[in-house]
C-alpha positions as CSV (number, residue, x, y, z in Angstrom):
1,M,7.6,15.7,-12.7
2,R,8.2,13.6,-15.8
3,F,6.1,10.6,-16.7
4,R,7.7,7.5,-18.2
5,L,7.3,3.8,-17.9
6,N,9.8,2.1,-15.7
7,M,9.7,-1.6,-16.4
8,K,11.7,-2.6,-13.2
9,Y,9.0,-1.0,-11.0
10,L,6.2,-2.2,-13.2
11,C,7.4,-5.8,-12.9
12,A,7.8,-5.3,-9.1
13,F,4.2,-3.9,-8.9
14,I,2.9,-6.9,-10.8
15,M,4.8,-9.4,-8.6
16,V,3.7,-7.7,-5.3
17,F,0.1,-7.5,-6.7
18,I,0.1,-11.3,-7.4
19,I,1.5,-11.9,-3.9
20,E,-1.3,-9.8,-2.4
21,V,-4.0,-11.6,-4.4
22,L,-2.6,-15.0,-3.3
23,I,-2.5,-13.9,0.3
24,A,-6.1,-12.6,0.1
25,A,-7.3,-15.8,-1.7
26,F,-5.4,-18.6,0.1
27,V,-3.9,-17.4,3.4
28,N,-6.1,-17.4,6.4
29,D,-3.7,-17.1,9.4
30,K,-3.0,-14.7,12.2
31,F,0.2,-13.2,10.9
32,I,0.8,-13.2,7.1
33,R,-2.7,-12.0,6.0
34,P,-3.2,-9.3,8.6
35,Y,0.4,-8.0,9.0
36,V,2.5,-9.0,5.9
37,G,-0.4,-8.1,3.6
38,D,-0.6,-4.6,5.2
39,V,3.2,-4.1,4.9
40,L,3.1,-5.1,1.3
41,V,0.2,-2.9,0.3
42,V,2.4,0.2,0.8
43,V,5.1,-1.4,-1.3
44,L,2.5,-2.1,-3.9
45,I,1.5,1.6,-4.0
46,Y,5.1,2.7,-4.1
47,C,5.9,0.4,-7.1
48,F,2.8,1.5,-8.9
49,I,3.7,5.2,-8.6
50,R,7.4,4.6,-9.4
51,S,6.3,2.7,-12.5
52,F,5.0,5.9,-14.1
53,V,6.5,8.9,-12.3
54,K,10.1,10.0,-12.5
55,M,10.7,12.4,-9.6
56,E,12.6,13.0,-6.5
57,V,11.2,10.3,-4.3
58,K,12.9,10.8,-1.0
59,L,9.5,11.8,0.6
60,L,7.4,9.4,-1.4
61,P,7.3,6.8,1.4
62,L,6.0,9.6,3.7
63,Y,3.3,10.5,1.3
64,I,2.3,6.9,0.9
65,F,2.2,6.5,4.7
66,I,-0.1,9.6,5.0
67,F,-2.4,8.2,2.3
68,A,-2.5,4.8,4.1
69,V,-3.3,6.5,7.4
70,L,-6.0,8.6,5.8
71,T,-7.5,5.4,4.3
72,E,-7.5,3.8,7.7
73,V,-9.1,6.9,9.2
74,G,-11.8,6.6,6.5
75,Q,-12.4,3.1,7.8
76,Y,-12.9,4.4,11.3
77,F,-15.6,6.7,10.0
78,H,-17.1,3.9,7.8
79,L,-16.3,5.7,4.6
80,A,-17.6,2.9,2.3
81,K,-21.0,3.2,4.0
82,L,-21.0,7.0,4.0
83,L,-20.4,6.9,0.2
84,G,-23.1,4.3,-0.3
85,L,-20.6,1.7,-1.4
86,S,-21.0,-0.9,1.4
87,D,-23.0,-3.2,-0.8
88,Y,-20.1,-3.5,-3.3
89,K,-17.5,-6.0,-2.2
90,I,-14.8,-4.5,-4.4
91,A,-15.3,-1.1,-2.7
92,R,-15.1,-2.7,0.7
93,I,-11.9,-4.4,-0.2
94,I,-10.3,-1.3,-1.6
95,I,-11.5,1.2,1.0
96,G,-11.6,-1.3,3.8
97,S,-14.1,-1.6,6.5
98,T,-12.3,-2.2,9.8
99,F,-10.1,0.4,11.6
100,D,-7.1,-1.0,13.4
101,F,-4.1,0.7,14.9
102,K,-2.0,-2.4,14.0
103,D,-2.7,-1.7,10.4
104,I,-1.1,1.8,10.8
105,A,1.9,0.2,12.5
106,C,2.2,-2.2,9.5
107,Y,2.0,0.8,7.0
108,L,4.7,2.5,9.1
109,A,6.9,-0.6,8.9
110,G,6.5,-0.9,5.1
111,C,7.1,2.8,4.6
112,A,10.2,2.8,6.8
113,G,11.5,-0.1,4.7
114,L,10.8,2.0,1.6
115,F,12.6,5.0,3.1
116,L,15.6,2.8,3.9
117,Y,15.6,1.5,0.3
118,E,15.5,5.0,-1.1
119,T,18.3,6.1,1.3
120,V,20.6,3.2,0.3
121,K,19.7,3.5,-3.4
122,G,20.5,7.3,-3.2
123,R,24.0,6.6,-1.9
124,K,24.9,4.5,-4.9
């Protein structure tokens, strides 16, 4: 695994991060915030990793999906509370506080899109 800065992915990370912040701050609906935000969070993680790591990435979407599911399982078991972090808003935002199977479906959709992106990119 070789580390190097990839400006294309770093810019994509920054753009997706700004979109996520805007959704969190200004969108209070029943579709974009709960679903699009969860799809984009796996894209955010992907772009962050690809910004710094040059490696075979065919399975990276799978690894991100596993990480996202484990985070959601942590929410099921109230991980923030178990770690004594439930009084810290930033910890509740990062770790999350509410388990939902729909979140896992959104992570799967986002990672499936990333897998398709990797597949198409690999054919070029």
